[in-house]
C-alpha atoms as an extended CHARMM CRD file, in Angstrom:
* protein
*
       267  EXT
         1         1  MET       CA              0.0000000000        0.0000000000        0.0000000000  PROA      1               0.0000000000
         2         2  SER       CA              1.4580000000        3.3610000000       -0.9510000000  PROA      2               0.0000000000
         3         3  THR       CA              1.8270000000        6.1280000000        1.6030000000  PROA      3               0.0000000000
         4         4  PRO       CA             -0.5890000000        8.9990000000        0.9150000000  PROA      4               0.0000000000
         5         5  LYS       CA              0.8790000000       12.4380000000        0.3490000000  PROA      5               0.0000000000
         6         6  PRO       CA             -0.1560000000       15.1430000000        2.7980000000  PROA      6               0.0000000000
         7         7  THR       CA             -1.8730000000       18.3610000000        1.9280000000  PROA      7               0.0000000000
         8         8  ARG       CA              0.4430000000       21.2950000000        1.5050000000  PROA      8               0.0000000000
         9         9  THR       CA              1.2910000000       22.9460000000        4.8110000000  PROA      9               0.0000000000
        10        10  PRO       CA              0.8670000000       26.7310000000        4.6790000000  PROA      10              0.0000000000
        11        11  LYS       CA              4.0700000000       28.7120000000        4.8640000000  PROA      11              0.0000000000
        12        12  SER       CA              2.7220000000       31.6820000000        6.7270000000  PROA      12              0.0000000000
        13        13  THR       CA              2.7840000000       31.8010000000       10.5160000000  PROA      13              0.0000000000
        14        14  PRO       CA             -0.6800000000       32.4190000000       11.9690000000  PROA      14              0.0000000000
        15        15  ARG       CA             -1.2000000000       35.4880000000       14.1000000000  PROA      15              0.0000000000
        16        16  LYS       CA             -2.2120000000       35.0450000000       17.6740000000  PROA      16              0.0000000000
        17        17  ALA       CA             -5.9490000000       35.3940000000       18.0920000000  PROA      17              0.0000000000
        18        18  SER       CA             -8.4700000000       34.4170000000       20.7100000000  PROA      18              0.0000000000
        19        19  ARG       CA            -12.0220000000       34.8600000000       19.5410000000  PROA      19              0.0000000000
        20        20  ARG       CA            -13.5540000000       33.0670000000       22.4820000000  PROA      20              0.0000000000
        21        21  GLY       CA            -10.7780000000       33.1880000000       25.0190000000  PROA      21              0.0000000000
        22        22  LEU       CA             -9.5810000000       29.6700000000       24.2240000000  PROA      22              0.0000000000
        23        23  ALA       CA             -7.0290000000       28.4870000000       26.7660000000  PROA      23              0.0000000000
        24        24  ILE       CA             -4.1790000000       26.6790000000       25.0650000000  PROA      24              0.0000000000
        25        25  GLY       CA             -3.6380000000       23.6590000000       27.3020000000  PROA      25              0.0000000000
        26        26  ALA       CA             -3.1200000000       19.9250000000       27.3300000000  PROA      26              0.0000000000
        27        27  ALA       CA             -6.2230000000       19.2350000000       25.2530000000  PROA      27              0.0000000000
        28        28  VAL       CA             -5.1420000000       21.5740000000       22.4970000000  PROA      28              0.0000000000
        29        29  ALA       CA             -1.6380000000       20.1150000000       22.5390000000  PROA      29              0.0000000000
        30        30  ALA       CA             -3.1690000000       16.6550000000       22.1330000000  PROA      30              0.0000000000
        31        31  ALA       CA             -5.2940000000       17.8860000000       19.2390000000  PROA      31              0.0000000000
        32        32  ALA       CA             -2.1970000000       19.3600000000       17.6290000000  PROA      32              0.0000000000
        33        33  ILE       CA             -0.6180000000       15.9070000000       17.6370000000  PROA      33              0.0000000000
        34        34  LEU       CA             -3.7300000000       14.1730000000       16.3540000000  PROA      34              0.0000000000
        35        35  LEU       CA             -4.6440000000       16.7450000000       13.7110000000  PROA      35              0.0000000000
        36        36  GLY       CA             -1.0850000000       17.5000000000       12.6950000000  PROA      36              0.0000000000
        37        37  VAL       CA              0.5580000000       14.0870000000       12.5600000000  PROA      37              0.0000000000
        38        38  ALA       CA             -2.5730000000       12.1410000000       11.6550000000  PROA      38              0.0000000000
        39        39  SER       CA             -3.5350000000       14.5280000000        8.8950000000  PROA      39              0.0000000000
        40        40  TYR       CA             -0.0560000000       14.1320000000        7.4110000000  PROA      40              0.0000000000
        41        41  THR       CA             -0.7760000000       10.4690000000        6.7850000000  PROA      41              0.0000000000
        42        42  ALA       CA             -4.5250000000       10.6420000000        6.1790000000  PROA      42              0.0000000000
        43        43  THR       CA             -4.9290000000       13.4410000000        3.6730000000  PROA      43              0.0000000000
        44        44  LYS       CA             -4.2930000000       13.4220000000       -0.0710000000  PROA      44              0.0000000000
        45        45  PRO       CA             -6.0060000000       16.3350000000       -1.8620000000  PROA      45              0.0000000000
        46        46  ASP       CA             -4.3150000000       15.7340000000       -5.1970000000  PROA      46              0.0000000000
        47        47  ALA       CA             -5.4960000000       12.1410000000       -5.5510000000  PROA      47              0.0000000000
        48        48  ALA       CA             -6.0840000000       11.1310000000       -9.1680000000  PROA      48              0.0000000000
        49        49  SER       CA             -9.4950000000        9.8070000000       -8.2810000000  PROA      49              0.0000000000
        50        50  SER       CA            -11.8020000000        9.2720000000       -5.3410000000  PROA      50              0.0000000000
        51        51  ALA       CA            -11.3060000000        5.5280000000       -5.6230000000  PROA      51              0.0000000000
        52        52  ALA       CA             -7.5500000000        5.8620000000       -5.4400000000  PROA      52              0.0000000000
        53        53  ALA       CA             -7.8930000000        8.2200000000       -2.5040000000  PROA      53              0.0000000000
        54        54  ALA       CA            -10.1300000000        5.7860000000       -0.6700000000  PROA      54              0.0000000000
        55        55  ASP       CA             -7.7310000000        2.9180000000       -1.2510000000  PROA      55              0.0000000000
        56        56  ASP       CA             -4.7940000000        4.9110000000        0.0970000000  PROA      56              0.0000000000
        57        57  SER       CA             -6.5130000000        6.4590000000        3.1090000000  PROA      57              0.0000000000
        58        58  PRO       CA             -5.8380000000        4.6990000000        6.4020000000  PROA      58              0.0000000000
        59        59  ALA       CA             -8.8030000000        4.4150000000        8.7130000000  PROA      59              0.0000000000
        60        60  ALA       CA             -8.6270000000        6.3840000000       11.9320000000  PROA      60              0.0000000000
        61        61  GLU       CA             -9.1970000000        4.3900000000       15.0840000000  PROA      61              0.0000000000
        62        62  VAL       CA            -12.2220000000        5.2450000000       17.1960000000  PROA      62              0.0000000000
        63        63  SER       CA            -12.2050000000        3.5140000000       20.5570000000  PROA      63              0.0000000000
        64        64  ALA       CA            -15.2460000000        1.6430000000       21.7960000000  PROA      64              0.0000000000
        65        65  ASP       CA            -14.9010000000        3.7330000000       24.9510000000  PROA      65              0.0000000000
        66        66  PRO       CA            -17.0460000000        6.8430000000       24.3290000000  PROA      66              0.0000000000
        67        67  GLN       CA            -14.6650000000        8.9540000000       26.4310000000  PROA      67              0.0000000000
        68        68  ALA       CA            -11.4350000000        7.8380000000       24.7520000000  PROA      68              0.0000000000
        69        69  GLY       CA             -9.7960000000       10.5510000000       22.6620000000  PROA      69              0.0000000000
        70        70  VAL       CA            -12.3480000000       13.1600000000       23.7200000000  PROA      70              0.0000000000
        71        71  TYR       CA            -11.2610000000       16.5300000000       25.0900000000  PROA      71              0.0000000000
        72        72  PRO       CA            -14.0580000000       18.5630000000       26.7660000000  PROA      72              0.0000000000
        73        73  GLU       CA            -12.1290000000       21.8100000000       26.2400000000  PROA      73              0.0000000000
        74        74  LEU       CA            -12.3160000000       21.2680000000       22.4870000000  PROA      74              0.0000000000
        75        75  ALA       CA            -16.0330000000       20.5250000000       22.6090000000  PROA      75              0.0000000000
        76        76  LYS       CA            -16.4950000000       24.1160000000       23.8040000000  PROA      76              0.0000000000
        77        77  LEU       CA            -15.4410000000       25.3510000000       20.3550000000  PROA      77              0.0000000000
        78        78  ALA       CA            -18.9470000000       24.5240000000       19.1070000000  PROA      78              0.0000000000
        79        79  ARG       CA            -20.6560000000       27.8800000000       18.6380000000  PROA      79              0.0000000000
        80        80  ARG       CA            -24.2380000000       26.6140000000       18.6660000000  PROA      80              0.0000000000
        81        81  ASP       CA            -25.4540000000       29.8750000000       17.1710000000  PROA      81              0.0000000000
        82        82  ALA       CA            -28.9420000000       29.4040000000       15.7790000000  PROA      82              0.0000000000
        83        83  LYS       CA            -28.2970000000       32.2890000000       13.3550000000  PROA      83              0.0000000000
        84        84  ASP       CA            -25.0890000000       30.7810000000       11.9540000000  PROA      84              0.0000000000
        85        85  THR       CA            -25.7760000000       30.2920000000        8.2450000000  PROA      85              0.0000000000
        86        86  LEU       CA            -22.5860000000       28.2250000000        7.8620000000  PROA      86              0.0000000000
        87        87  ALA       CA            -24.0870000000       25.4950000000       10.0280000000  PROA      87              0.0000000000
        88        88  GLN       CA            -26.9260000000       23.0170000000        9.7450000000  PROA      88              0.0000000000
        89        89  GLY       CA            -28.8510000000       21.1200000000       12.3770000000  PROA      89              0.0000000000
        90        90  ARG       CA            -30.4110000000       22.1080000000       15.6820000000  PROA      90              0.0000000000
        91        91  ALA       CA            -28.3670000000       24.5090000000       17.8010000000  PROA      91              0.0000000000
        92        92  ASP       CA            -29.0810000000       22.2820000000       20.8120000000  PROA      92              0.0000000000
        93        93  ALA       CA            -28.2340000000       18.9940000000       19.0950000000  PROA      93              0.0000000000
        94        94  PRO       CA            -26.3850000000       16.6190000000       21.4500000000  PROA      94              0.0000000000
        95        95  VAL       CA            -23.5040000000       16.1840000000       18.9730000000  PROA      95              0.0000000000
        96        96  VAL       CA            -21.6360000000       18.8680000000       17.0360000000  PROA      96              0.0000000000
        97        97  LEU       CA            -19.2660000000       18.0540000000       14.1900000000  PROA      97              0.0000000000
        98        98  ILE       CA            -16.9550000000       20.9570000000       13.3700000000  PROA      98              0.0000000000
        99        99  GLU       CA            -15.2580000000       20.7730000000        9.9740000000  PROA      99              0.0000000000
       100       100  TYR       CA            -12.1760000000       22.8030000000        9.0550000000  PROA      100             0.0000000000
       101       101  ALA       CA            -11.9160000000       22.6900000000        5.2700000000  PROA      101             0.0000000000
       102       102  ASP       CA            -10.6880000000       24.3250000000        2.0650000000  PROA      102             0.0000000000
       103       103  PHE       CA            -12.6580000000       24.4250000000       -1.1910000000  PROA      103             0.0000000000
       104       104  LYS       CA             -9.5090000000       23.5730000000       -3.1650000000  PROA      104             0.0000000000
       105       105  CYS       CA             -8.9470000000       20.4160000000       -1.1160000000  PROA      105             0.0000000000
       106       106  GLY       CA             -9.7650000000       17.2260000000       -3.0230000000  PROA      106             0.0000000000
       107       107  TYR       CA            -10.3500000000       15.1930000000        0.1150000000  PROA      107             0.0000000000
       108       108  CYS       CA            -12.7150000000       17.8590000000        1.4610000000  PROA      108             0.0000000000
       109       109  GLY       CA            -14.7010000000       17.4490000000       -1.7440000000  PROA      109             0.0000000000
       110       110  LYS       CA            -14.6920000000       13.6900000000       -1.3230000000  PROA      110             0.0000000000
       111       111  PHE       CA            -16.1090000000       14.0340000000        2.1940000000  PROA      111             0.0000000000
       112       112  ALA       CA            -18.7170000000       16.5590000000        0.9940000000  PROA      112             0.0000000000
       113       113  ARG       CA            -19.9040000000       14.3000000000       -1.8300000000  PROA      113             0.0000000000
       114       114  ASP       CA            -19.5190000000       10.7960000000       -0.3990000000  PROA      114             0.0000000000
       115       115  THR       CA            -19.9350000000       10.9990000000        3.3640000000  PROA      115             0.0000000000
       116       116  GLU       CA            -21.6130000000       14.1870000000        4.5290000000  PROA      116             0.0000000000
       117       117  PRO       CA            -24.9760000000       13.6600000000        2.7640000000  PROA      117             0.0000000000
       118       118  ASP       CA            -25.4550000000       10.3500000000        4.5720000000  PROA      118             0.0000000000
       119       119  LEU       CA            -24.5390000000       11.9280000000        7.9180000000  PROA      119             0.0000000000
       120       120  VAL       CA            -27.1190000000       14.6460000000        7.2880000000  PROA      120             0.0000000000
       121       121  LYS       CA            -29.7870000000       12.1090000000        6.4310000000  PROA      121             0.0000000000
       122       122  LYS       CA            -28.9900000000        9.8100000000        9.3450000000  PROA      122             0.0000000000
       123       123  TYR       CA            -28.1580000000       12.2610000000       12.1290000000  PROA      123             0.0000000000
       124       124  VAL       CA            -28.9390000000       15.8860000000       11.2620000000  PROA      124             0.0000000000
       125       125  ASP       CA            -32.4830000000       15.2260000000       10.1180000000  PROA      125             0.0000000000
       126       126  ASP       CA            -33.3890000000       13.4490000000       13.3700000000  PROA      126             0.0000000000
       127       127  GLY       CA            -31.8770000000       16.1750000000       15.5750000000  PROA      127             0.0000000000
       128       128  THR       CA            -28.8540000000       14.2060000000       16.7980000000  PROA      128             0.0000000000
       129       129  LEU       CA            -26.1610000000       16.0940000000       14.9020000000  PROA      129             0.0000000000
       130       130  ARG       CA            -25.2480000000       19.6720000000       14.1090000000  PROA      130             0.0000000000
       131       131  ILE       CA            -22.5510000000       20.3950000000       11.5060000000  PROA      131             0.0000000000
       132       132  GLU       CA            -20.6090000000       23.6360000000       11.8340000000  PROA      132             0.0000000000
       133       133  TRP       CA            -18.3540000000       24.7460000000        8.9760000000  PROA      133             0.0000000000
       134       134  ARG       CA            -15.0740000000       26.5720000000        9.5000000000  PROA      134             0.0000000000
       135       135  ASN       CA            -13.2850000000       28.1340000000        6.5380000000  PROA      135             0.0000000000
       136       136  PHE       CA             -9.6640000000       26.9580000000        6.5850000000  PROA      136             0.0000000000
       137       137  PRO       CA             -8.0790000000       28.2120000000        3.3310000000  PROA      137             0.0000000000
       138       138  ILE       CA             -4.4780000000       26.9780000000        3.0800000000  PROA      138             0.0000000000
       139       139  PHE       CA             -3.8950000000       26.7650000000       -0.6830000000  PROA      139             0.0000000000
       140       140  GLY       CA             -3.3620000000       30.4380000000       -1.4770000000  PROA      140             0.0000000000
       141       141  LYS       CA             -5.3810000000       33.2950000000       -2.9460000000  PROA      141             0.0000000000
       142       142  GLU       CA             -8.0380000000       31.2170000000       -4.6790000000  PROA      142             0.0000000000
       143       143  SER       CA             -8.7010000000       29.2430000000       -1.5000000000  PROA      143             0.0000000000
       144       144  ASP       CA             -9.2120000000       32.5040000000        0.3460000000  PROA      144             0.0000000000
       145       145  ALA       CA            -11.4530000000       33.8500000000       -2.4180000000  PROA      145             0.0000000000
       146       146  ALA       CA            -13.6280000000       30.7390000000       -2.3080000000  PROA      146             0.0000000000
       147       147  ALA       CA            -13.8370000000       30.9600000000        1.4780000000  PROA      147             0.0000000000
       148       148  ARG       CA            -14.9730000000       34.5780000000        1.3360000000  PROA      148             0.0000000000
       149       149  GLY       CA            -17.4200000000       33.6430000000       -1.4140000000  PROA      149             0.0000000000
       150       150  ALA       CA            -18.8820000000       30.9050000000        0.7560000000  PROA      150             0.0000000000
       151       151  TRP       CA            -19.2600000000       33.3180000000        3.6510000000  PROA      151             0.0000000000
       152       152  ALA       CA            -20.8830000000       35.9030000000        1.3780000000  PROA      152             0.0000000000
       153       153  ALA       CA            -23.3280000000       33.2980000000        0.0480000000  PROA      153             0.0000000000
       154       154  GLY       CA            -24.1850000000       32.5280000000        3.6560000000  PROA      154             0.0000000000
       155       155  GLN       CA            -25.2330000000       36.1280000000        4.1940000000  PROA      155             0.0000000000
       156       156  GLN       CA            -28.0860000000       35.3720000000        1.8020000000  PROA      156             0.0000000000
       157       157  ASP       CA            -28.7690000000       31.9300000000        3.2970000000  PROA      157             0.0000000000
       158       158  ARG       CA            -27.1780000000       30.0820000000        0.3660000000  PROA      158             0.0000000000
       159       159  PHE       CA            -23.9970000000       28.7750000000        1.9800000000  PROA      159             0.0000000000
       160       160  TRP       CA            -24.8110000000       25.0800000000        1.6820000000  PROA      160             0.0000000000
       161       161  GLN       CA            -25.8830000000       25.5170000000       -1.9390000000  PROA      161             0.0000000000
       162       162  PHE       CA            -22.5600000000       27.2860000000       -2.6460000000  PROA      162             0.0000000000
       163       163  HSD       CA            -20.7880000000       24.4970000000       -0.7520000000  PROA      163             0.0000000000
       164       164  ALA       CA            -22.4370000000       21.8770000000       -2.9890000000  PROA      164             0.0000000000
       165       165  ALA       CA            -21.5740000000       23.7750000000       -6.1800000000  PROA      165             0.0000000000
       166       166  ALA       CA            -17.9550000000       24.3710000000       -5.1510000000  PROA      166             0.0000000000
       167       167  TYR       CA            -17.4570000000       20.7060000000       -4.2260000000  PROA      167             0.0000000000
       168       168  ALA       CA            -19.1790000000       19.2300000000       -7.2680000000  PROA      168             0.0000000000
       169       169  ASP       CA            -17.0730000000       16.8560000000       -9.3810000000  PROA      169             0.0000000000
       170       170  GLY       CA            -14.6270000000       18.8790000000      -11.4620000000  PROA      170             0.0000000000
       171       171  ALA       CA            -15.4320000000       22.2080000000       -9.7730000000  PROA      171             0.0000000000
       172       172  LYS       CA            -12.0530000000       22.8250000000       -8.1880000000  PROA      172             0.0000000000
       173       173  GLU       CA            -10.2650000000       22.1480000000      -11.4760000000  PROA      173             0.0000000000
       174       174  LYS       CA            -11.9600000000       25.2620000000      -12.8700000000  PROA      174             0.0000000000
       175       175  GLY       CA            -10.3590000000       27.3640000000      -10.1640000000  PROA      175             0.0000000000
       176       176  PHE       CA            -11.8150000000       30.0040000000       -7.8890000000  PROA      176             0.0000000000
       177       177  GLY       CA            -11.0410000000       33.2670000000       -9.6170000000  PROA      177             0.0000000000
       178       178  GLU       CA            -13.3390000000       36.2550000000       -9.1720000000  PROA      178             0.0000000000
       179       179  ASP       CA            -15.6160000000       35.4090000000      -12.1020000000  PROA      179             0.0000000000
       180       180  ARG       CA            -15.7510000000       31.7450000000      -11.1450000000  PROA      180             0.0000000000
       181       181  VAL       CA            -16.7120000000       32.5080000000       -7.5340000000  PROA      181             0.0000000000
       182       182  LYS       CA            -19.5000000000       34.7600000000       -8.7980000000  PROA      182             0.0000000000
       183       183  ALA       CA            -20.6630000000       32.0200000000      -11.1740000000  PROA      183             0.0000000000
       184       184  LEU       CA            -20.8030000000       29.5740000000       -8.2760000000  PROA      184             0.0000000000
       185       185  ALA       CA            -22.9130000000       32.0410000000       -6.3190000000  PROA      185             0.0000000000
       186       186  GLU       CA            -25.3010000000       32.3030000000       -9.2460000000  PROA      186             0.0000000000
       187       187  GLU       CA            -25.4180000000       28.5030000000       -9.4760000000  PROA      187             0.0000000000
       188       188  ALA       CA            -26.1420000000       28.3900000000       -5.7440000000  PROA      188             0.0000000000
       189       189  GLY       CA            -29.1590000000       30.6440000000       -6.1910000000  PROA      189             0.0000000000
       190       190  VAL       CA            -27.7600000000       33.7820000000       -4.5700000000  PROA      190             0.0000000000
       191       191  LYS       CA            -30.3260000000       36.4050000000       -5.5460000000  PROA      191             0.0000000000
       192       192  ASP       CA            -28.4890000000       39.6860000000       -5.0460000000  PROA      192             0.0000000000
       193       193  LEU       CA            -25.1900000000       39.2380000000       -6.8850000000  PROA      193             0.0000000000
       194       194  GLY       CA            -24.3010000000       42.8960000000       -6.4160000000  PROA      194             0.0000000000
       195       195  ARG       CA            -24.5090000000       42.5410000000       -2.6640000000  PROA      195             0.0000000000
       196       196  PHE       CA            -22.6440000000       39.2360000000       -2.9360000000  PROA      196             0.0000000000
       197       197  THR       CA            -19.7220000000       40.9030000000       -4.7150000000  PROA      197             0.0000000000
       198       198  GLU       CA            -19.5910000000       43.6350000000       -2.0700000000  PROA      198             0.0000000000
       199       199  ASP       CA            -19.7050000000       41.0590000000        0.7290000000  PROA      199             0.0000000000
       200       200  VAL       CA            -16.8900000000       38.9970000000       -0.7990000000  PROA      200             0.0000000000
       201       201  GLY       CA            -14.5350000000       41.9710000000       -0.6490000000  PROA      201             0.0000000000
       202       202  SER       CA            -15.7060000000       43.2590000000        2.7090000000  PROA      202             0.0000000000
       203       203  GLU       CA            -13.6880000000       43.4710000000        5.9030000000  PROA      203             0.0000000000
       204       204  ALA       CA            -16.4120000000       41.4050000000        7.5720000000  PROA      204             0.0000000000
       205       205  ALA       CA            -15.7290000000       38.5060000000        5.1910000000  PROA      205             0.0000000000
       206       206  LYS       CA            -11.9800000000       38.7370000000        5.7080000000  PROA      206             0.0000000000
       207       207  SER       CA            -12.4030000000       38.8910000000        9.4770000000  PROA      207             0.0000000000
       208       208  ALA       CA            -14.7880000000       35.9070000000        9.5820000000  PROA      208             0.0000000000
       209       209  VAL       CA            -12.5060000000       33.7480000000        7.4410000000  PROA      209             0.0000000000
       210       210  LYS       CA             -9.4430000000       34.7150000000        9.4740000000  PROA      210             0.0000000000
       211       211  ALA       CA            -11.2040000000       33.8840000000       12.7600000000  PROA      211             0.0000000000
       212       212  ASP       CA            -11.9620000000       30.3730000000       11.4930000000  PROA      212             0.0000000000
       213       213  GLN       CA             -8.4510000000       29.9720000000       10.1160000000  PROA      213             0.0000000000
       214       214  ASP       CA             -6.8270000000       31.0990000000       13.3580000000  PROA      214             0.0000000000
       215       215  GLU       CA             -8.9790000000       28.6680000000       15.3350000000  PROA      215             0.0000000000
       216       216  ALA       CA             -7.7480000000       25.7800000000       13.1820000000  PROA      216             0.0000000000
       217       217  TYR       CA             -4.1210000000       26.8600000000       13.5180000000  PROA      217             0.0000000000
       218       218  ARG       CA             -4.4340000000       27.0290000000       17.3030000000  PROA      218             0.0000000000
       219       219  LEU       CA             -5.5930000000       23.4140000000       17.2470000000  PROA      219             0.0000000000
       220       220  GLY       CA             -2.4960000000       22.3770000000       15.3330000000  PROA      220             0.0000000000
       221       221  ALA       CA             -4.3520000000       21.5730000000       12.1240000000  PROA      221             0.0000000000
       222       222  THR       CA             -1.9580000000       21.7050000000        9.1760000000  PROA      222             0.0000000000
       223       223  SER       CA             -4.0400000000       20.0810000000        6.4480000000  PROA      223             0.0000000000
       224       224  THR       CA             -7.6140000000       19.5790000000        5.4020000000  PROA      224             0.0000000000
       225       225  PRO       CA            -10.1550000000       18.3380000000        6.1960000000  PROA      225             0.0000000000
       226       226  SER       CA             -9.8550000000       18.2540000000        9.9830000000  PROA      226             0.0000000000
       227       227  PHE       CA            -12.7860000000       17.5810000000       12.2980000000  PROA      227             0.0000000000
       228       228  LEU       CA            -13.9160000000       17.7390000000       15.9030000000  PROA      228             0.0000000000
       229       229  VAL       CA            -16.8450000000       15.5860000000       17.0430000000  PROA      229             0.0000000000
       230       230  ASN       CA            -17.8420000000       16.7870000000       20.5140000000  PROA      230             0.0000000000
       231       231  GLY       CA            -14.1720000000       17.3480000000       21.2530000000  PROA      231             0.0000000000
       232       232  ARG       CA            -12.8260000000       14.2420000000       19.5110000000  PROA      232             0.0000000000
       233       233  PRO       CA            -10.2870000000       15.1490000000       16.7760000000  PROA      233             0.0000000000
       234       234  ILE       CA            -10.5210000000       13.2810000000       13.4640000000  PROA      234             0.0000000000
       235       235  ALA       CA             -8.0880000000       14.0030000000       10.6300000000  PROA      235             0.0000000000
       236       236  GLY       CA             -8.7700000000       13.4290000000        6.9500000000  PROA      236             0.0000000000
       237       237  ALA       CA            -11.7390000000       12.2360000000        4.8930000000  PROA      237             0.0000000000
       238       238  GLN       CA            -11.9260000000        8.9750000000        6.7710000000  PROA      238             0.0000000000
       239       239  PRO       CA            -14.3380000000        6.1450000000        5.9040000000  PROA      239             0.0000000000
       240       240  ALA       CA            -17.9460000000        6.8230000000        6.8410000000  PROA      240             0.0000000000
       241       241  GLU       CA            -17.8740000000        4.3360000000        9.7100000000  PROA      241             0.0000000000
       242       242  VAL       CA            -15.2250000000        6.3980000000       11.5140000000  PROA      242             0.0000000000
       243       243  PHE       CA            -17.6650000000        9.3130000000       11.6670000000  PROA      243             0.0000000000
       244       244  THR       CA            -20.6940000000        7.2060000000       12.5560000000  PROA      244             0.0000000000
       245       245  GLN       CA            -18.7840000000        5.5180000000       15.3830000000  PROA      245             0.0000000000
       246       246  ALA       CA            -17.6430000000        8.8690000000       16.7380000000  PROA      246             0.0000000000
       247       247  ILE       CA            -21.1330000000       10.3910000000       16.4680000000  PROA      247             0.0000000000
       248       248  ASP       CA            -22.8000000000        7.3570000000       18.0590000000  PROA      248             0.0000000000
       249       249  ALA       CA            -20.2990000000        7.4170000000       20.9340000000  PROA      249             0.0000000000
       250       250  ALA       CA            -20.7820000000       11.1580000000       21.4580000000  PROA      250             0.0000000000
       251       251  ALA       CA            -24.5730000000       10.8070000000       21.3780000000  PROA      251             0.0000000000
       252       252  LYS       CA            -24.3950000000        7.9970000000       23.9440000000  PROA      252             0.0000000000
       253       253  THR       CA            -22.2530000000       10.1100000000       26.2500000000  PROA      253             0.0000000000
       254       254  ALA       CA            -24.5530000000       13.1260000000       25.8690000000  PROA      254             0.0000000000
       255       255  LYS       CA            -27.5990000000       10.9800000000       26.6380000000  PROA      255             0.0000000000
       256       256  SER       CA            -25.9600000000        9.5450000000       29.7550000000  PROA      256             0.0000000000
       257       257  ALA       CA            -24.9910000000       13.0130000000       30.9270000000  PROA      257             0.0000000000
       258       258  ALA       CA            -28.5510000000       14.2860000000       30.4070000000  PROA      258             0.0000000000
       259       259  SER       CA            -29.9820000000       11.2900000000       32.2830000000  PROA      259             0.0000000000
       260       260  GLY       CA            -27.6090000000       11.9610000000       35.1600000000  PROA      260             0.0000000000
       261       261  LYS       CA            -28.7030000000       15.5820000000       35.3980000000  PROA      261             0.0000000000
       262       262  ASN       CA            -32.3640000000       14.5780000000       35.3300000000  PROA      262             0.0000000000
       263       263  ALA       CA            -31.7910000000       12.0020000000       38.0600000000  PROA      263             0.0000000000
       264       264  LYS       CA            -30.1560000000       14.6010000000       40.2990000000  PROA      264             0.0000000000
       265       265  GLY       CA            -32.9870000000       16.9960000000       39.6270000000  PROA      265             0.0000000000
       266       266  ASP       CA            -35.5620000000       14.4190000000       40.7680000000  PROA      266             0.0000000000
       267       267  LYS       CA            -33.8990000000       13.9980000000       44.1560000000  PROA      267             0.0000000000
């Protein structure tokens, strides 16, 4: 079995930022190891085909112990903002999957096309799971342009439609230049393209993308996609069962915690 190539690590050094007062501690150091080292061996954005990528991708291990590999400090990164247009699922869902991704990343596209729809159908639709997107552009100017375009589409409630268009088969090969990003917005059904163009170039878009990017850097993520499932780091577009196992374990833990609180309340 050949060893998969990693995504390109960005050359720039991230600025220090603390949007929510995140304390950099043991949990974050552990995530840096898991998301940094694991993503080196689990991510291959330039794969010739999805089949080849799947064959080369090693499966991450998810322990049968629901608490194993889970860091409560990282679970607090879930924003649970009901007005967040770059998220889907109930704000109070027991499980939150945070995805740090780049629209130029081939493996991110693979996850978006092959795995995410089934997770939405199985877990989001029944209220178990919430998916929160974080823009993590690491492949240069076009990555950043696509990220700002996605954010701008979200301002008109068309983020997920833009997400689908940008991750469609063959989309990234067309690039994400200014005209292409606008065409994707039109494909996504963004109604006010004038406002969209203004939003793409706005300081608000740049600030929002940078906040997401800085959050990923603080976690030690160096490649895409990287995930957190209720504080459990997962690196790469792993097989679907890796995500279902992690979500099932997190849901079980959340249910037990809720039962414990109810029991105490009855006393």
